[in-house]
N, C-alpha and C positions, 0 to 999 in steps of 0.2 A: 408642498412638503418635500418633494424630491430635491428641489433646489436648496432648501434649507439644510437638508441632510447631506447633500453632496459636498465632500471636502474640497474638491477642485473648485467648485463654484464659490465656496466660502473664501478660499484663498484669493481668488481673482477679485472678489468684491471687497476684500479687506485692503483698504488703501494704504495701510501701514505695513503690509507684508506683500512685497512684489518679487519675491524670489522666483515665482513662476515665470517671470520674464526671462531669466537666465536659462531655465530648463526648456522653455519654448524655443529659445534661440539655439541651444545645443541640439535640440531635436531637429529643427529645420536644417541647420548646418550638417548634421550627421546624415540625415536622409539624402540630402543633395550630394554629399561626398560619396556615400555608398552607391548611389545611382550612377555617378560619373565613373567610379571605379568599375562598375559593371559595364557601362557603356564603353570604357576603354578596353576592357576584356573582350567584349564583342567586336570592337573595332580591330583589335589585334588579329582575331581569326578571320575577319572580313578581308584584311590585307593578305593574310597567309593563303586565303583561298586563291588569290590571283598569283601569288608567288609560287604556289605549288601546282598551278594549272588545274585547280578544282579538286585536288586530293583532300585538302582540308576544307571543312564547312561546305558540304555538298547540298545541292538544292537547285531550284529553278532560278533563272536570272532575277525574277521579281523578289523572291524570298531572300536572295543574297543581298540585293540592294537594300531591302528593308531591315536586314541585320545590322546595317550601319546606322547607329544612332546619331542624328544631326547635332546633338549636344556637344560632341567633340569639337565642333567648330568654334565654341566659346574660347578655345585656346589659340585663336588666330586674331588677336585684337588689332594688329597693324593692317591686316587685310580688311577687317571691319571698318577701320578708319578710312581707308581708301574707298570702300564701298559706300560709306556714308556721304563722303564728298560727292561721289558720282550720283547718288540718289538725290541729294539736295540741289546740285548744280544742273544736272541733266535729266533728272526724273527717271533714271534707269536703276531698277532694283537688281541687286546681285542675286542671280539664281544659281550660281556655282556653289557658293557657301552662304545661302540666305540665313541660316540659323545663326551664324556668327554675327551678321548685321543685326538681326532681331535681338540677340542677347546684349549686344553693345548699346543699341538704342534704349532697351529696357533699363540698362544700368544708368544711362544718362538721365532718363526720365525719373528714375528713383532718386538720383542725386538732386535733381531740381525740385522734387516734391518732398522727399523724406530724408534729407541729408544724404550721407553715404550709406544708405540702407543696403545697397548691393554688397559693399565691403563688410558690413557688420553682420549680415544675415545670410547672404547667398554665396559669396565667393568661396570656392573650395580651397584656394591657396590661403586665404585669410583664416579659414577654419583650421588648416594644418598648422599655420604659423601660430595660431592661438594655442593649439595643443602642445606645440613644441616648447614655448616659453613656460607653460604650466608644468610640463615635464621637468624642465630645468629648475623650476622652483621647488619641485618635490625632491630633486636630487641634491641641490645646493642649499635648500632652505630659504632661498630668496632669489630675486632677480636683481640685476645690476643696472645702473644708469650711466650713460655717457655724459661727461661734463657739458654744461650748457653751451659753451663756445664751440665745442666739437659737434654737439648735437645739431646746432643751427646750421652749420656748414654741411653736415651729412644730409640733413633733410632737404637741402637745396638740390641734391643729386637727382631726385626723381623729377623735379621741375625742369632741370637742365635736359634730362632725357625726353621729357614731354615736349619741351620747346623744340628740340631737334626733330621729333616726329611731326609736330605741327608744321614746322618750317618746310620739311622735305615733302610731306604728303599734301597738306592743306594749301600751303602757299606756293610751292614751286612745281608740284607735279600737275600737269595739265590733264583735263578730263579725258582727252583722247588717249593719253598714255595709260591712265588707269583702266579705261575700257579695253585697251589692247592687252594689258597685263591680266585682267580678269578672264579674258577669253583665251589666254595662253595655256599651254600644257602644264607649266609649273604650278600655277595657281589651282588648277583642277585637282592636284594631289598635294596641295600644301599641308593638308591635315595628315597625310601619310608621311610627309617629310618631318612633321612635328612628332609623330609616333617614333620615327627612327631616331630622333634626337634623344629619346629616352631608352629605346630598346637596343640601339647601337651606340651607346654613349662613349664619347671620346674621353681621353684622360683629363683634358682641360675641363670638360663639362662635369665629370665626376668630382674633381677636386673643388670646383666652384660650388657645386651643390652641397658637398660635404662641409665646406667652410661656412656656407650660408646656414646650414643646419646647426653647426656648433655655435655660431654667433647668435642664432635664434634661441638657443638654450639659455644663454646668459642675458640677452636683451629682449624685451617685449616687442614682438612683431617687427623684427629687424628689417625684413623684406618690405613689408607694407609701409613702414615709417620712413625708410631711407631710399629705397630703390624702385618702387613700383610707379611707373609713369601713369598707368591706368588709374590708380588711386589718386595720384596728383591731379589728374583731369577732373575726376569726380569730386574731389575736395574743392576745387575752384568753383565748379558749378553749384556745389552745395551752399555757397554763400547766399545764393538767391532763394534758397528753400524757405518757405514760410514757417516750417516747423523747427523749433529750437528747444533745447533743454534750458529751462529757466529755473533759477534758484531764488527762493523767497527768504531773504536774510532774517526776517522777523520770525519765521518758523524754524530756521536752521539751528541745530544744536551744536554745530561745529565739531562733530565727531571725527571728521576727516575720512570717513569710509568711502565717499564718492571719489575723492582724489586718489586715495590709496588703491582703489580697485579699477580705476580707469585704464583700459588697455592701451590708450593713446597717450598716457602720461600727462593728461591735462589737469591743471589746478582747479578743478570744478568748484571746490569749496570757496575759492577766492573770486569766482566769477558771478555776475548777475545773469548773464546769458552766454551759453556755450556757442560761439560763432566760429571757432577754429576750423580750418579745412582738414585738420587731423581727426576731428570727431567723426566716427563711423556710424553714429546713430544706433549703436548696439544696445543702448539703454542699460548697460551694466551699472552705471552710476545710480540711475533711478532705482534699479532693483536692490541695491545695497543700502539705500537711504532709509533710516529707521524713523525719521520725523515726518509725520503726516503734513503734506502741503509744502514741504521744504524744497523738494525737487520734482519738477513735473515737465511733461512735454506740453509746449504751448503753441498755439497757432497765431502767427503774426505778433508774438509778444503779448497777447491779450488773453485769449480764451484757452483754458487748459483742455488738453486732449487726453483721454484715457490711454495710458501707455500700451495696453493690449490692442486697442484700435490701431495705433500707429504701427505696431508689429504686424498685425493682420494685413494692413494696407501694403506693407512691403511685399508680403507673399502674394497677395491678390494682384497687385500691379505687375509683378514680375511674371508670374505664371499666366496671368491674364494676357500679357503681351504675346507669350508663346501660343496661347490658345487662339488668339486672333490671327497670328501668322499661319497656323495650321488651317484655320477655316478659309483663309484667303489664298491658300496654296503657296505660301511664302516661307515654308519651313524646310521642306525636303529639297535636296540638291537635284539639279537636272542633268548632272553628269551621268552618262549612260554606262551600262555594263561593258559594252565594247570599248569605251574610252578608258575605263579602269583596267580592263584586260590588256590594253596596249601600253598604258602609262605606268602602272604600278611596278611591273618587272624592271623597268628602267629608272625607277624613282631615285635610287641611290646615286645615279649618274646624271640626273637631270638638275642642272644648275639654274640659279636665279637668272632671268634674262637681263 
């Protein structure tokens, strides 16, 4: 009786009403974004503790180290790429910024299993980008599209950037050089340098971020679509994902809602299977489809998968990876209090080796 009377249960079980998918996604994105903002807030005071010689954020050495949330390492994807190569080639796991490697690997696994689920459900930059274009739509009454010939050229930018990093790190950088870099002073406080990128922002950085914000108001997910090499890599890996969005033409009523609402500007209504590397697996198209059986998540193009299960798998796989890392002591950095005490005061003057 409880399940029959429960409106949330009824909505989820109603195969013609999947609006709950959007709200579930917003909830996951929002909670992750809020947590990372809090982690950044804590990290700021963690750094200030060492800059002020303990005046800010007082406590024991252990409590000070625990005040630094490892999640901030997720903003060090290039370091994670180097760490991944070292782990695969030499079997050496990065214990300087282990959380960065764990988050990076979790994103790769999600792309391989569940399309670009990391981009569509987890990534805080993607969540902000999503919010900005929606704000632009509220202000201007619509979003704009770049002509197809310019759009194709611009989309290649993220793949060019990706190719550059793959060439420099994966192909050219030897393992001993990565090992030397990871063991160096610069890498130990790379997260602090990243913090300074925002707290001590240069004019060039401020102008670039402002321009990106303005462009994102007019064009859906401008950063994700054209400039993010991380997303480019996940998109290429997602080609091998067994899960795809499938459209049943016999059940489709051609209302166009799937195409109109796709954040990645994909012509879903014209496709039988959404295989594009631009698909983030956000399930927005599925959530807007009013025709029962017209648009579904499928496994290997055959068996339909309940969209809610696909969404839950994204969350479980990602946070499950973090849980495993914690249980195996591969989440917290081994950088000591004394090392932070020595390095953070000179971080602004510590250059890349």
